Structure formats: C-alpha cells, structure tokens
C-alpha positions as a Python dict, from the first residue, in 0.01 Angstrom:
ca = {
    (1, 'M'): (0, 0, 0),
    (2, 'I'): (-125, 346, -112),
    (3, 'F'): (85, 632, -229),
    (4, 'I'): (-39, 988, -323),
    (5, 'T'): (145, 1234, -558),
    (6, 'A'): (16, 1591, -602),
    (7, 'D'): (132, 1884, -815),
    (8, 'G'): (-17, 2233, -785),
    (9, 'G'): (52, 2581, -927),
    (10, 'G'): (-114, 2905, -1009),
    (11, 'T'): (-374, 2742, -1251),
    (12, 'K'): (-451, 2381, -1128),
    (13, 'L'): (-383, 2111, -870),
    (14, 'T'): (-354, 1753, -1001),
    (15, 'A'): (-331, 1451, -781),
    (16, 'F'): (-363, 1065, -800),
    (17, 'A'): (-316, 779, -561),
    (18, 'F'): (-136, 450, -667),
    (19, 'D'): (-27, 129, -525),
    (20, 'E'): (313, -34, -500),
    (21, 'K'): (264, -169, -859),
    (22, 'L'): (189, 167, -990),
    (23, 'N'): (-173, 96, -1048),
    (24, 'I'): (-377, 422, -1023),
    (25, 'L'): (-644, 389, -761),
    (26, 'S'): (-791, 743, -763),
    (27, 'A'): (-745, 1080, -925),
    (28, 'A'): (-856, 1433, -862),
    (29, 'K'): (-816, 1781, -1016),
    (30, 'G'): (-894, 2136, -894),
    (31, 'G'): (-808, 2495, -925),
    (32, 'G'): (-489, 2679, -860),
    (33, 'V'): (-315, 2687, -514),
    (34, 'N'): (-70, 2963, -545),
    (35, 'S'): (-187, 3238, -288),
    (36, 'L'): (38, 3494, -449),
    (37, 'F'): (-222, 3520, -733),
    (38, 'M'): (-534, 3423, -552),
    (39, 'S'): (-686, 3465, -208),
    (40, 'E'): (-550, 3219, 63),
    (41, 'D'): (-914, 3103, 110),
    (42, 'D'): (-955, 3002, -245),
    (43, 'A'): (-618, 2823, -245),
    (44, 'R'): (-704, 2634, 74),
    (45, 'N'): (-1047, 2541, -59),
    (46, 'N'): (-895, 2401, -386),
    (47, 'M'): (-642, 2194, -185),
    (48, 'E'): (-907, 2060, 49),
    (49, 'N'): (-1144, 1982, -234),
    (50, 'V'): (-873, 1779, -425),
    (51, 'A'): (-763, 1606, -112),
    (52, 'N'): (-1125, 1500, -30),
    (53, 'G'): (-1204, 1409, -377),
    (54, 'L'): (-890, 1182, -374),
    (55, 'I'): (-989, 996, -66),
    (56, 'D'): (-1354, 986, -191),
    (57, 'G'): (-1222, 801, -487),
    (58, 'L'): (-993, 569, -293),
    (59, 'E'): (-1296, 469, -73),
    (60, 'K'): (-1504, 401, -374),
    (61, 'E'): (-1227, 183, -524),
    (62, 'L'): (-1119, 0, -202),
    (63, 'G'): (-1375, 70, 71),
    (64, 'K'): (-1277, 225, 394),
    (65, 'V'): (-922, 349, 377),
    (66, 'S'): (-731, 406, 705),
    (67, 'E'): (-389, 519, 593),
    (68, 'A'): (-139, 604, 312),
    (69, 'D'): (208, 489, 305),
    (70, 'G'): (359, 794, 145),
    (71, 'V'): (268, 1137, -3),
    (72, 'Y'): (486, 1319, -257),
    (73, 'C'): (361, 1668, -305),
    (74, 'T'): (472, 1992, -488),
    (75, 'L'): (246, 2286, -409),
    (76, 'A'): (314, 2655, -504),
    (77, 'G'): (136, 2746, -168),
    (78, 'K'): (88, 2642, 192),
    (79, 'S'): (107, 2265, 140),
    (80, 'E'): (-13, 2218, 497),
    (81, 'Y'): (-376, 2284, 377),
    (82, 'F'): (-351, 1987, 147),
    (83, 'I'): (-169, 1767, 404),
    (84, 'N'): (-419, 1854, 689),
    (85, 'A'): (-713, 1785, 468),
    (86, 'L'): (-571, 1428, 395),
    (87, 'E'): (-488, 1382, 754),
    (88, 'R'): (-847, 1457, 865),
    (89, 'R'): (-942, 1140, 667),
    (90, 'I'): (-643, 906, 685),
    (91, 'K'): (-325, 859, 864),
    (92, 'L'): (-6, 956, 654),
    (93, 'K'): (304, 748, 736),
    (94, 'K'): (541, 972, 538),
    (95, 'V'): (521, 1308, 352),
    (96, 'T'): (781, 1405, 104),
    (97, 'R'): (777, 1769, -15),
    (98, 'L'): (951, 1829, -346),
    (99, 'N'): (990, 2157, -523),
    (100, 'E'): (889, 2213, -893),
    (101, 'G'): (1234, 2144, -1018),
    (102, 'Q'): (1266, 1811, -853),
    (103, 'L'): (925, 1689, -955),
    (104, 'G'): (985, 1807, -1304),
    (105, 'V'): (1322, 1662, -1351),
    (106, 'L'): (1191, 1330, -1213),
    (107, 'A'): (892, 1334, -1464),
    (108, 'G'): (1087, 1479, -1747),
    (109, 'T'): (1400, 1271, -1746),
    (110, 'L'): (1309, 977, -1516),
    (111, 'G'): (1631, 1068, -1345),
    (112, 'Q'): (1746, 1275, -1047),
    (113, 'N'): (1999, 1504, -1227),
    (114, 'G'): (1915, 1777, -1470),
    (115, 'L'): (1820, 2135, -1557),
    (116, 'L'): (1448, 2205, -1571),
    (117, 'V'): (1306, 2513, -1749),
    (118, 'I'): (934, 2583, -1680),
    (119, 'S'): (703, 2781, -1901),
    (120, 'G'): (358, 2752, -1732),
    (121, 'T'): (141, 3030, -1624),
    (122, 'G'): (468, 3162, -1484),
    (123, 'S'): (828, 3064, -1552),
    (124, 'D'): (1148, 2967, -1361),
    (125, 'C'): (1450, 2742, -1397),
    (126, 'F'): (1598, 2484, -1151),
    (127, 'L'): (1908, 2285, -1132),
    (128, 'I'): (1880, 1945, -966),
    (129, 'E'): (2180, 1727, -869),
    (130, 'N'): (2144, 1388, -702),
    (131, 'G'): (1775, 1462, -644),
    (132, 'V'): (1859, 1780, -450),
    (133, 'S'): (1754, 2130, -580),
    (134, 'V'): (2093, 2325, -566),
    (135, 'D'): (1977, 2661, -733),
    (136, 'M'): (1711, 2830, -924),
    (137, 'I'): (1633, 3158, -1110),
    (138, 'G'): (1338, 3336, -1222),
    (139, 'G'): (981, 3300, -1090),
    (140, 'W'): (940, 3670, -1008),
    (141, 'G'): (573, 3688, -1090),
    (142, 'Q'): (376, 3840, -1368),
    (143, 'Y'): (446, 4210, -1290),
    (144, 'F'): (831, 4188, -1261),
    (145, 'G'): (939, 3866, -1438),
    (146, 'D'): (808, 3526, -1563),
    (147, 'E'): (963, 3604, -1904),
    (148, 'G'): (869, 3324, -2152),
    (149, 'S'): (567, 3209, -1955),
    (150, 'G'): (222, 3171, -2074),
    (151, 'F'): (115, 3488, -1908),
    (152, 'D'): (411, 3670, -2067),
    (153, 'M'): (324, 3541, -2403),
    (154, 'G'): (-46, 3615, -2355),
    (155, 'R'): (20, 3981, -2237),
    (156, 'K'): (233, 4037, -2557),
    (157, 'A'): (-53, 3888, -2770),
    (158, 'I'): (-278, 4143, -2625),
    (159, 'V'): (-42, 4424, -2686),
    (160, 'A'): (-3, 4304, -3041),
    (161, 'A'): (-381, 4281, -3087),
    (162, 'I'): (-417, 4646, -2966),
    (163, 'K'): (-141, 4779, -3187),
    (164, 'S'): (-297, 4595, -3492),
    (165, 'Y'): (-626, 4741, -3404),
    (166, 'D'): (-482, 5087, -3367),
    (167, 'G'): (-267, 5073, -3675),
    (168, 'R'): (48, 5129, -3467),
    (169, 'G'): (187, 4784, -3533),
    (170, 'Q'): (184, 4517, -3783),
    (171, 'K'): (-154, 4362, -3878),
    (172, 'T'): (-189, 4035, -3699),
    (173, 'E'): (-451, 3763, -3687),
    (174, 'L'): (-410, 3794, -3295),
    (175, 'E'): (-637, 4093, -3326),
    (176, 'T'): (-936, 3856, -3376),
    (177, 'L'): (-808, 3550, -3206),
    (178, 'V'): (-747, 3745, -2871),
    (179, 'F'): (-1102, 3892, -2895),
    (180, 'D'): (-1250, 3563, -2926),
    (181, 'E'): (-1038, 3367, -2690),
    (182, 'L'): (-1104, 3631, -2408),
    (183, 'G'): (-1478, 3612, -2465),
    (184, 'L'): (-1510, 3983, -2547),
    (185, 'K'): (-1855, 4091, -2671),
    (186, 'K'): (-1849, 4406, -2880),
    (187, 'S'): (-1513, 4575, -2898),
    (188, 'L'): (-1141, 4502, -2823),
    (189, 'W'): (-1163, 4806, -2583),
    (190, 'E'): (-1325, 4557, -2335),
    (191, 'V'): (-977, 4416, -2284),
    (192, 'C'): (-900, 4729, -2064),
    (193, 'S'): (-1103, 4556, -1782),
    (194, 'I'): (-1012, 4205, -1783),
    (195, 'H'): (-775, 4265, -1496),
    (196, 'K'): (-1096, 4280, -1285),
    (197, 'R'): (-1168, 3912, -1355),
    (198, 'P'): (-1100, 3668, -1074),
    (199, 'S'): (-942, 3446, -1344),
    (200, 'F'): (-732, 3721, -1500),
    (201, 'R'): (-396, 3556, -1470),
    (202, 'K'): (-531, 3228, -1598),
    (203, 'D'): (-723, 3394, -1895),
    (204, 'V'): (-418, 3582, -2019),
    (205, 'A'): (-190, 3279, -1993),
    (206, 'A'): (-465, 3079, -2193),
    (207, 'L'): (-407, 3307, -2493),
    (208, 'T'): (-124, 3086, -2581),
    (209, 'K'): (-406, 2893, -2763),
    (210, 'A'): (-456, 3194, -2979),
    (211, 'I'): (-84, 3234, -3042),
    (212, 'E'): (-63, 2861, -3143),
    (213, 'T'): (-346, 2908, -3397),
    (214, 'A'): (-186, 3213, -3543),
    (215, 'C'): (168, 3048, -3557),
    (216, 'K'): (2, 2758, -3751),
    (217, 'N'): (-129, 3009, -3997),
    (218, 'G'): (208, 3157, -4040),
    (219, 'D'): (124, 3485, -3857),
    (220, 'Y'): (461, 3678, -3827),
    (221, 'V'): (385, 3859, -3505),
    (222, 'A'): (266, 3538, -3330),
    (223, 'N'): (591, 3364, -3432),
    (224, 'E'): (798, 3647, -3301),
    (225, 'I'): (623, 3624, -2963),
    (226, 'V'): (713, 3253, -2959),
    (227, 'K'): (1070, 3335, -3059),
    (228, 'D'): (1118, 3598, -2790),
    (229, 'A'): (986, 3354, -2535),
    (230, 'A'): (1229, 3079, -2638),
    (231, 'D'): (1510, 3315, -2635),
    (232, 'E'): (1429, 3446, -2276),
    (233, 'L'): (1393, 3084, -2148),
    (234, 'S'): (1728, 2976, -2303),
    (235, 'L'): (1907, 3272, -2158),
    (236, 'A'): (1761, 3170, -1814),
    (237, 'A'): (1901, 2815, -1848),
    (238, 'V'): (2238, 2926, -1967),
    (239, 'T'): (2262, 3191, -1704),
    (240, 'L'): (2198, 2946, -1435),
    (241, 'M'): (2449, 2699, -1564),
    (242, 'K'): (2717, 2977, -1583),
    (243, 'K'): (2622, 3083, -1237),
    (244, 'R'): (2702, 2732, -1111),
    (245, 'G'): (3023, 2720, -1275),
    (246, 'Y'): (2957, 2498, -1579),
    (247, 'G'): (3200, 2542, -1857),
    (248, 'K'): (3130, 2528, -2241),
    (249, 'N'): (3262, 2162, -2245),
    (250, 'D'): (3059, 2034, -1966),
    (251, 'G'): (2768, 1816, -2034),
    (252, 'F'): (2444, 1800, -1857),
    (253, 'I'): (2075, 1698, -1916),
    (254, 'F'): (1794, 1957, -1954),
    (255, 'T'): (1430, 1920, -1995),
    (256, 'T'): (1112, 2131, -1991),
    (257, 'S'): (782, 2148, -1814),
    (258, 'G'): (449, 2347, -1848),
    (259, 'G'): (184, 2431, -2088),
    (260, 'G'): (365, 2719, -2240),
    (261, 'W'): (579, 2476, -2444),
    (262, 'K'): (272, 2357, -2629),
    (263, 'T'): (232, 2694, -2791),
    (264, 'S'): (465, 2599, -3093),
    (265, 'E'): (707, 2324, -3165),
    (266, 'K'): (938, 2601, -3277),
    (267, 'M'): (948, 2722, -2936),
    (268, 'T'): (1132, 2414, -2809),
    (269, 'E'): (1360, 2400, -3110),
    (270, 'I'): (1471, 2761, -3063),
    (271, 'F'): (1519, 2709, -2687),
    (272, 'V'): (1717, 2396, -2733),
    (273, 'S'): (1938, 2559, -3003),
    (274, 'G'): (2000, 2856, -2764),
    (275, 'V'): (2116, 2634, -2489),
    (276, 'K'): (2330, 2413, -2705),
    (277, 'K'): (2488, 2712, -2866),
    (278, 'E'): (2655, 2770, -2526),
    (279, 'Y'): (2674, 2414, -2407),
    (280, 'P'): (2729, 2188, -2714),
    (281, 'L'): (2746, 1869, -2500),
    (282, 'A'): (2418, 1919, -2324),
    (283, 'E'): (2155, 1661, -2385),
    (284, 'F'): (1782, 1763, -2422),
    (285, 'I'): (1519, 1524, -2311),
    (286, 'K'): (1172, 1568, -2429),
    (287, 'P'): (938, 1514, -2134),
    (288, 'E'): (689, 1226, -2184),
    (289, 'F'): (499, 1269, -1853),
    (290, 'E'): (313, 1539, -1668),
    (291, 'P'): (501, 1670, -1360),
    (292, 'V'): (262, 1501, -1125),
    (293, 'A'): (396, 1164, -1244),
    (294, 'G'): (731, 1267, -1079),
    (295, 'G'): (592, 1153, -745),
    (296, 'A'): (547, 799, -875),
    (297, 'V'): (910, 806, -1025),
    (298, 'K'): (1041, 926, -679),
    (299, 'Y'): (858, 636, -512),
    (300, 'I'): (1048, 396, -739),
    (301, 'Y'): (1379, 558, -646),
    (302, 'D'): (1289, 541, -277),
    (303, 'S'): (1203, 172, -312),
    (304, 'G'): (1560, 115, -435),
    (305, 'E'): (1454, 50, -800),
    (306, 'T'): (1519, 214, -1135),
    (307, 'P'): (1228, 357, -1337),
    (308, 'D'): (1122, 175, -1653),
    (309, 'K'): (985, 403, -1909),
    (310, 'E'): (770, 155, -2086),
    (311, 'I'): (612, 30, -1770),
    (312, 'L'): (548, 392, -1653),
    (313, 'K'): (390, 472, -1992),
    (314, 'E'): (158, 179, -1949),
    (315, 'K'): (61, 251, -1589),
    (316, 'L'): (51, 623, -1601),
    (317, 'R'): (-97, 649, -1962),
    (318, 'D'): (-339, 912, -1840),
    (319, 'Y'): (-43, 1141, -1733),
    (320, 'T'): (157, 1102, -2047),
    (321, 'L'): (222, 1421, -2279),
}
C-alpha cells in the first residue's frame, strides 16, 4: 500500500510517500505554492515538479507504480495542480484535504484536538476539535497582518538596521547582519530595492537567522523584536479561545508550527507564558515533527489505531524537529 502526504506554503512544498508500516518510500521538496505571493504559473510548476519527483522516487524504489491508496495534502494554493499532476501518473483511491491547523495539530500533538499557532513566513492561529477546524484568526498577509511571522520579524529587523545606520535608533548588530544576510554589496541603501526580487518575501522572512544570531549575542533590539512577536502570537491565541467561549478555568492543548519559532528559545517561552497567564490550565506541547508528518498521523487515525510517538520518531526521523 502507498500513501502520500504533502505540506506546502509560501516558501516551500514538502512531500513524502510511505507504506502501511510507515516506511518512507520516496520524498521530494520544492518551492512555495501560495499564489497570493507568487505567480500562479510558478505555484503550479512547483507543485507539478514535487508531484513528479515523488512518483519518480517511488518508481525507482518499487518499479512501476499504478496507484496510491491515499493522499493527505495541505497546500496554501490550488491543490488541484498537485493532485492532477499525481493523477497523470497514478490512480489515487482517496484524497483527503486538510488545512494548516489540522495538519499542524496532528504533527505537533499526535492528537486531533488543540490550538495551533503558526509563525512561518506568515502567521495564523487555528482551533481544532475532534479533527475538525472550527475557527481561525490571522493570516491577513504581509501588508496588513501576519504579526509575529518570519516576514514581520524580518521587516522589523530591516527597520532597526536602518535606524541604527541613521542614528535615529539604538545601535544594533542587526545593521551588519541584515546587510550580510540579504547579500547587499556596497551600502545598506540597497535594501530600498529588495522588494523587486522574486524572492522578496522569502528573503525578508529568512532574516530570522540574523535575529537569532543577534539574540544569542545579547543584542537588545533583536530580543525586543522576538518579544514583540511572542506577545502578538499569544494575543492571537488568547483572542481565539475567548472568541470560542473558553473560560479562564478551561483547559486545552496548544502547540506551535513554523520556522519563525526557531528564531529564539525565548520566543516560545514568552508565548507560552502569555497564553498561560490567561488560561492557567492550558497545556503546551512542544512539537517533535514537521507539519508534513501530520499526514502520516492522520493515516494512523483513519486506520483505527493510536499513534505511537517512539515508532513515529523511528520511522519519520527525517521529519523530526
């Protein structure tokens, strides 16, 4: 039996195929798939390239493949491009579409209930109950929202670097780190034209690496950027739970997803503290798997079984955090 799981957002698409014993048979990665932030042609090409790469890997491993028993996919774009590309090569018996929240809770908690707060290139917040996505907030994009995301932190790093350069703000190591990370050549003034880059959104979000370095070196400005991001994300989490009628004495599970959380350990600590200040009985679960692993967890539930974390860590070791 063959199953496929895929997770794609604004920066990358990750997919792998596995059998009924969770052995990975093939894997493929590609560029982003969210046509809100790239051309639809590029998003489609990235989906088709990953789909074909996945099938090529399967045929290299197993010989000619005619069908897959199930596909679990979460794509921030037109998922039919990915599905159609697979169907041009093999028959798909069943396709299950999951949103970011469902996949992230499955991967992060190994359960089907919980609050997921995403800090990736963008940011949003989902509440999942009994495997169903019941509500979400955030996800308004780089111009009007995505507070606490990689892009948001990266934009603030650029602003801080500019103010440091001008002398209008506190001196910060980000002035040099942003220059280097963006690959500027002669002057920080070159930052004024980076919006023309095809990879603009990705490049700005990648500045979390510069912030991470500055935080480790004790840079005050960088640490404040991280603190602000954590505060924004805890506000989103608390707001969603209040919106759903959760009271101060109600318990729930919450977890995180996305590369933005790697910027600093303090970011998660401040975020968790902010949520637990309003909901003392809430339980934070640190995710141990990348979101794409959520498709394999969903397969386990669909098979009537309960996920075993140790088995998953052994089988999906390439997708552990």
